[in-house]
DRENDO-1510 file (C-alpha; in Angstrom, 1 decimal, always signed):
<recs>
REC; n; res; u; v; w
REC; 1; UNK; +222.9; +115.7; +35.1 .
REC; 2; UNK; +221.1; +112.3; +35.8 .
REC; 3; UNK; +221.3; +113.0; +39.6 .
REC; 4; UNK; +219.8; +116.5; +39.1 .
REC; 5; UNK; +216.9; +115.1; +37.0 .
REC; 6; UNK; +216.3; +112.4; +39.4 .
REC; 7; UNK; +216.1; +114.9; +42.3 .
REC; 8; UNK; +213.7; +117.2; +40.5 .
REC; 9; UNK; +211.5; +114.1; +39.7 .
REC; 10; UNK; +211.4; +113.0; +43.4 .
REC; 11; UNK; +210.6; +116.5; +44.6 .
REC; 12; UNK; +207.8; +116.9; +42.0 .
REC; 13; UNK; +206.3; +113.4; +42.8 .
REC; 14; UNK; +206.3; +114.1; +46.6 .
REC; 15; UNK; +204.8; +117.5; +46.3 .
REC; 16; UNK; +202.1; +116.6; +43.7 .
REC; 17; UNK; +199.6; +114.6; +45.8 .
REC; 18; UNK; +199.3; +116.8; +48.8 .
REC; 19; UNK; +199.0; +120.2; +47.1 .
REC; 20; UNK; +196.5; +119.7; +44.3 .
REC; 21; UNK; +193.4; +120.4; +46.6 .
REC; 22; UNK; +195.0; +123.5; +47.9 .
REC; 23; UNK; +196.1; +124.9; +44.4 .
REC; 24; UNK; +195.7; +128.8; +44.1 .
REC; 25; UNK; +197.5; +129.8; +41.0 .
REC; 26; UNK; +200.3; +128.8; +38.7 .
REC; 27; UNK; +202.5; +130.0; +35.8 .
REC; 28; UNK; +205.2; +128.8; +33.5 .
REC; 29; UNK; +207.1; +129.9; +30.5 .
REC; 30; UNK; +209.9; +128.7; +28.0 .
REC; 31; UNK; +212.6; +131.2; +26.8 .
REC; 32; UNK; +215.3; +131.3; +24.4 .
REC; 33; UNK; +218.3; +133.5; +25.8 .
REC; 34; UNK; +221.7; +134.5; +24.6 .
REC; 35; UNK; +224.3; +135.5; +27.4 .
REC; 36; UNK; +227.0; +138.1; +26.1 .
REC; 37; UNK; +229.8; +138.4; +28.7 .
REC; 38; UNK; +231.6; +141.8; +28.8 .
REC; 39; UNK; +235.1; +142.1; +27.2 .
REC; 40; UNK; +236.6; +142.8; +30.5 .
REC; 41; UNK; +235.0; +139.6; +32.0 .
REC; 42; UNK; +236.3; +137.4; +29.0 .
REC; 43; UNK; +239.8; +139.1; +29.4 .
REC; 44; UNK; +239.9; +138.5; +33.0 .
REC; 45; UNK; +239.0; +135.0; +32.9 .
REC; 46; UNK; +241.6; +134.2; +30.0 .
REC; 47; UNK; +238.9; +132.7; +27.6 .
REC; 48; UNK; +237.3; +130.6; +30.3 .
REC; 49; UNK; +234.1; +132.4; +29.8 .
REC; 50; UNK; +232.5; +132.4; +26.6 .
REC; 51; UNK; +229.0; +133.7; +25.2 .
REC; 52; UNK; +226.5; +131.2; +24.8 .
REC; 53; UNK; +222.8; +130.5; +24.2 .
REC; 54; UNK; +220.5; +128.8; +26.6 .
REC; 55; UNK; +217.0; +127.4; +26.6 .
REC; 56; UNK; +215.1; +127.9; +30.0 .
REC; 57; UNK; +211.8; +126.3; +31.3 .
REC; 58; UNK; +210.6; +128.0; +34.3 .
REC; 59; UNK; +207.5; +127.8; +36.5 .
REC; 60; UNK; +206.0; +128.5; +39.7 .
REC; 61; UNK; +202.6; +127.9; +41.9 .
REC; 62; UNK; +200.9; +129.2; +44.9 .
REC; 63; UNK; +199.0; +127.1; +47.5 .
REC; 64; UNK; +197.2; +127.7; +50.7 .
REC; 65; UNK; +200.4; +126.6; +52.5 .
REC; 66; UNK; +203.0; +128.4; +50.5 .
REC; 67; UNK; +204.8; +128.6; +47.1 .
REC; 68; UNK; +207.0; +126.6; +44.8 .
REC; 69; UNK; +209.3; +127.7; +42.1 .
REC; 70; UNK; +211.8; +126.2; +39.7 .
REC; 71; UNK; +213.7; +126.4; +36.5 .
REC; 72; UNK; +215.9; +124.3; +34.3 .
REC; 73; UNK; +218.6; +125.8; +31.9 .
REC; 74; UNK; +219.9; +123.9; +29.0 .
REC; 75; UNK; +223.1; +125.8; +28.1 .
REC; 76; UNK; +224.8; +125.4; +24.6 .
REC; 77; UNK; +228.4; +126.4; +25.4 .
REC; 78; UNK; +231.5; +126.6; +23.4 .
REC; 79; UNK; +233.7; +125.6; +26.3 .
REC; 80; UNK; +233.6; +124.2; +29.9 .
REC; 81; UNK; +235.7; +123.7; +33.1 .
REC; 82; UNK; +236.9; +120.3; +31.8 .
REC; 83; UNK; +238.5; +121.9; +28.9 .
REC; 84; UNK; +236.4; +120.4; +26.2 .
REC; 85; UNK; +235.8; +122.4; +23.0 .
REC; 86; UNK; +232.0; +122.0; +23.1 .
REC; 87; UNK; +229.6; +120.9; +25.8 .
REC; 88; UNK; +226.0; +121.0; +26.9 .
REC; 89; UNK; +225.7; +122.2; +30.5 .
REC; 90; UNK; +222.6; +122.1; +32.7 .
REC; 91; UNK; +221.7; +124.4; +35.6 .
REC; 92; UNK; +218.5; +123.8; +37.7 .
REC; 93; UNK; +216.9; +125.6; +40.7 .
REC; 94; UNK; +214.0; +124.6; +42.9 .
REC; 95; UNK; +212.7; +126.5; +46.0 .
REC; 96; UNK; +209.9; +126.1; +48.6 .
REC; 97; UNK; +208.3; +128.6; +50.9 .
REC; 98; UNK; +205.9; +127.3; +53.6 .
REC; 99; UNK; +203.9; +129.6; +55.6 .
REC; 100; UNK; +204.6; +129.7; +59.2 .
REC; 101; UNK; +201.2; +131.2; +60.3 .
REC; 102; UNK; +203.0; +134.3; +61.5 .
REC; 103; UNK; +202.1; +137.2; +59.1 .
REC; 104; UNK; +203.9; +136.6; +55.7 .
REC; 105; UNK; +206.9; +134.6; +57.4 .
REC; 106; UNK; +207.9; +131.4; +55.5 .
REC; 107; UNK; +210.1; +128.4; +56.2 .
REC; 108; UNK; +212.3; +128.7; +53.1 .
REC; 109; UNK; +214.6; +126.2; +51.3 .
REC; 110; UNK; +216.4; +126.4; +47.7 .
REC; 111; UNK; +218.8; +124.3; +45.9 .
REC; 112; UNK; +220.8; +125.3; +42.8 .
REC; 113; UNK; +223.0; +123.0; +40.7 .
REC; 114; UNK; +225.1; +123.2; +37.7 .
REC; 115; UNK; +226.5; +120.3; +35.9 .
REC; 116; UNK; +229.1; +120.2; +32.9 .
REC; 117; UNK; +231.4; +117.7; +31.6 .
REC; 118; UNK; +233.9; +117.1; +34.5 .
REC; 119; UNK; +232.4; +119.7; +36.7 .
REC; 120; UNK; +229.6; +119.9; +39.1 .
REC; 121; UNK; +228.2; +122.2; +41.9 .
REC; 122; UNK; +225.2; +122.3; +44.3 .
REC; 123; UNK; +224.4; +124.9; +46.7 .
REC; 124; UNK; +221.5; +124.2; +49.1 .
REC; 125; UNK; +220.0; +126.8; +51.5 .
REC; 126; UNK; +217.4; +126.4; +54.4 .
REC; 127; UNK; +216.2; +129.3; +56.5 .
REC; 128; UNK; +213.4; +131.8; +56.6 .
REC; 129; UNK; +211.8; +134.3; +53.9 .
REC; 130; UNK; +209.1; +137.0; +54.2 .
REC; 131; UNK; +206.7; +138.1; +51.5 .
REC; 132; UNK; +206.2; +141.8; +51.1 .
REC; 133; UNK; +203.9; +142.9; +48.4 .
REC; 134; UNK; +201.6; +145.6; +46.9 .
REC; 135; UNK; +199.2; +146.0; +44.1 .
REC; 136; UNK; +202.1; +146.3; +41.5 .
REC; 137; UNK; +205.2; +145.2; +43.4 .
REC; 138; UNK; +206.8; +142.4; +45.4 .
REC; 139; UNK; +209.8; +142.0; +47.5 .
REC; 140; UNK; +210.7; +138.6; +49.1 .
REC; 141; UNK; +214.0; +138.6; +51.1 .
REC; 142; UNK; +215.5; +135.3; +52.5 .
REC; 143; UNK; +218.2; +134.2; +54.8 .
REC; 144; UNK; +219.6; +130.8; +55.8 .
REC; 145; UNK; +222.3; +128.2; +56.4 .
REC; 146; UNK; +224.2; +127.3; +53.3 .
REC; 147; UNK; +225.6; +123.8; +52.2 .
REC; 148; UNK; +227.9; +123.4; +49.2 .
REC; 149; UNK; +228.8; +120.2; +47.3 .
REC; 150; UNK; +231.3; +120.6; +44.6 .
REC; 151; UNK; +234.8; +119.1; +43.5 .
REC; 152; UNK; +237.0; +118.9; +46.6 .
REC; 153; UNK; +234.5; +120.3; +49.0 .
REC; 154; UNK; +231.2; +119.0; +50.5 .
REC; 155; UNK; +230.2; +120.6; +53.7 .
REC; 156; UNK; +228.5; +123.4; +55.6 .
REC; 157; UNK; +229.6; +126.7; +53.8 .
REC; 158; UNK; +228.3; +129.7; +56.0 .
REC; 159; UNK; +225.2; +131.4; +55.1 .
REC; 160; UNK; +223.3; +133.1; +52.3 .
REC; 161; UNK; +221.0; +136.0; +52.1 .
REC; 162; UNK; +219.1; +137.5; +49.1 .
REC; 163; UNK; +215.8; +138.4; +47.6 .
REC; 164; UNK; +213.6; +138.5; +44.6 .
REC; 165; UNK; +211.7; +141.6; +43.7 .
REC; 166; UNK; +209.7; +143.1; +40.9 .
REC; 167; UNK; +207.6; +146.1; +39.9 .
REC; 168; UNK; +204.9; +146.1; +37.2 .
REC; 169; UNK; +203.9; +149.3; +35.3 .
REC; 170; UNK; +202.2; +150.5; +32.0 .
REC; 171; UNK; +203.4; +153.0; +29.6 .
REC; 172; UNK; +200.4; +153.9; +27.6 .
REC; 173; UNK; +198.7; +150.5; +26.7 .
REC; 174; UNK; +202.1; +148.6; +26.9 .
REC; 175; UNK; +202.9; +146.5; +30.0 .
REC; 176; UNK; +206.3; +146.4; +31.4 .
REC; 177; UNK; +208.1; +145.3; +34.6 .
REC; 178; UNK; +211.5; +145.5; +36.3 .
REC; 179; UNK; +212.8; +142.5; +38.3 .
REC; 180; UNK; +215.9; +141.6; +40.3 .
REC; 181; UNK; +217.3; +138.4; +42.0 .
REC; 182; UNK; +220.2; +138.7; +44.3 .
REC; 183; UNK; +222.2; +136.3; +46.4 .
REC; 184; UNK; +225.1; +136.9; +48.7 .
REC; 185; UNK; +227.1; +134.2; +50.6 .
REC; 186; UNK; +228.9; +135.0; +53.7 .
REC; 187; UNK; +231.1; +133.4; +56.3 .
REC; 188; UNK; +232.2; +130.8; +53.8 .
REC; 189; UNK; +234.5; +128.0; +54.9 .
REC; 190; UNK; +238.3; +128.6; +54.4 .
REC; 191; UNK; +238.5; +125.2; +52.7 .
REC; 192; UNK; +235.9; +126.1; +50.3 .
REC; 193; UNK; +237.4; +129.5; +49.3 .
REC; 194; UNK; +240.9; +127.9; +48.9 .
REC; 195; UNK; +239.4; +125.2; +46.6 .
REC; 196; UNK; +237.1; +127.5; +44.5 .
REC; 197; UNK; +239.4; +130.1; +43.0 .
REC; 198; UNK; +237.4; +132.8; +45.0 .
REC; 199; UNK; +239.5; +134.7; +47.6 .
REC; 200; UNK; +237.0; +136.1; +50.2 .
REC; 201; UNK; +234.2; +134.7; +52.5 .
REC; 202; UNK; +231.8; +137.2; +51.0 .
REC; 203; UNK; +230.2; +137.1; +47.5 .
REC; 204; UNK; +227.3; +138.4; +45.5 .
REC; 205; UNK; +225.5; +137.2; +42.5 .
REC; 206; UNK; +222.4; +138.2; +40.6 .
REC; 207; UNK; +220.6; +139.8; +37.6 .
REC; 208; UNK; +218.6; +143.0; +37.0 .
REC; 209; UNK; +216.0; +142.8; +34.3 .
REC; 210; UNK; +213.7; +145.0; +32.2 .
REC; 211; UNK; +210.8; +143.2; +30.6 .
REC; 212; UNK; +208.3; +144.3; +27.9 .
REC; 213; UNK; +205.2; +142.1; +28.0 .
REC; 214; UNK; +204.0; +142.6; +24.3 .
REC; 215; UNK; +201.2; +140.2; +24.5 .
REC; 216; UNK; +199.8; +137.9; +27.2 .
REC; 217; UNK; +202.0; +135.0; +25.7 .
REC; 218; UNK; +205.1; +136.9; +24.5 .
REC; 219; UNK; +207.6; +138.8; +26.5 .
REC; 220; UNK; +211.0; +140.0; +25.8 .
REC; 221; UNK; +213.8; +141.6; +28.0 .
REC; 222; UNK; +217.3; +142.5; +28.7 .
REC; 223; UNK; +219.1; +141.4; +31.9 .
REC; 224; UNK; +222.2; +142.7; +33.5 .
REC; 225; UNK; +223.9; +139.7; +35.0 .
REC; 226; UNK; +226.6; +140.4; +37.8 .
REC; 227; UNK; +228.8; +138.4; +40.0 .
REC; 228; UNK; +231.5; +139.3; +42.4 .
REC; 229; UNK; +233.9; +136.8; +44.1 .
REC; 230; UNK; +231.7; +134.0; +42.6 .
REC; 231; UNK; +231.6; +131.7; +39.5 .
REC; 232; UNK; +235.1; +130.6; +40.1 .
REC; 233; UNK; +236.8; +133.9; +40.2 .
REC; 234; UNK; +237.7; +136.6; +42.7 .
REC; 235; UNK; +236.8; +139.8; +40.8 .
REC; 236; UNK; +233.5; +141.1; +39.2 .
REC; 237; UNK; +232.0; +139.4; +36.2 .
REC; 238; UNK; +229.2; +140.9; +34.3 .
REC; 239; UNK; +227.0; +140.2; +31.1 .
REC; 240; UNK; +224.0; +141.1; +29.2 .
REC; 241; UNK; +221.2; +138.4; +28.6 .
REC; 242; UNK; +218.8; +139.0; +25.8 .
REC; 243; UNK; +215.6; +137.1; +26.2 .
REC; 244; UNK; +212.6; +136.1; +24.3 .
REC; 245; UNK; +209.9; +134.3; +26.3 .
REC; 246; UNK; +206.8; +132.5; +25.8 .
REC; 247; UNK; +204.3; +132.5; +28.7 .
REC; 248; UNK; +202.0; +129.5; +29.1 .
</recs>
């Protein structure tokens, strides 16, 4: 966890000085979430995956040169991969997209890490992304080389492609949106697959969400969380996440 916080601090410090004069927009929120694994997921994982609450800090910003995004999740779990009866886990993600000058094409990089007592994993991707958007929608796909650092494995690990997408709409005077993030790893290293508990070189992982923006400050939503051949297992995991969010 200390390494993750240090990395985030270094990134923030490095980015702050050059981008302030080129700032276009920014946003942030804090949310309280409850993740409820399906009964089938809990049974398949033999009690390894338990329902839990987590607090999330999230934000993003746009500049003349591109975009930044990041979040930090503080997870109050009843169990963890080390076998302890209770634990605080932390997951963080940061991404940067730098305009190439060719339409909406970006150089893209992201890093995601999760840390628990006795367990850590970091996945880093570097490649390209593209920004498609309209008045009420956006679709930002990416693809890149994938590096994994976790227990027993630290090396190049094939590639990853994915996207973030969303659609905003009104019903009467109420504001709503639908969003989806998705990631698929491919051509993963045999050594990683053998070490991870997953059984194939292809995986997918993401969430589909429906949001009600009750006011400019308060949003609430339901997210369908899914993962296949990912999260340390070789089948399909799914869960519902209930979220209440305060927007800055």
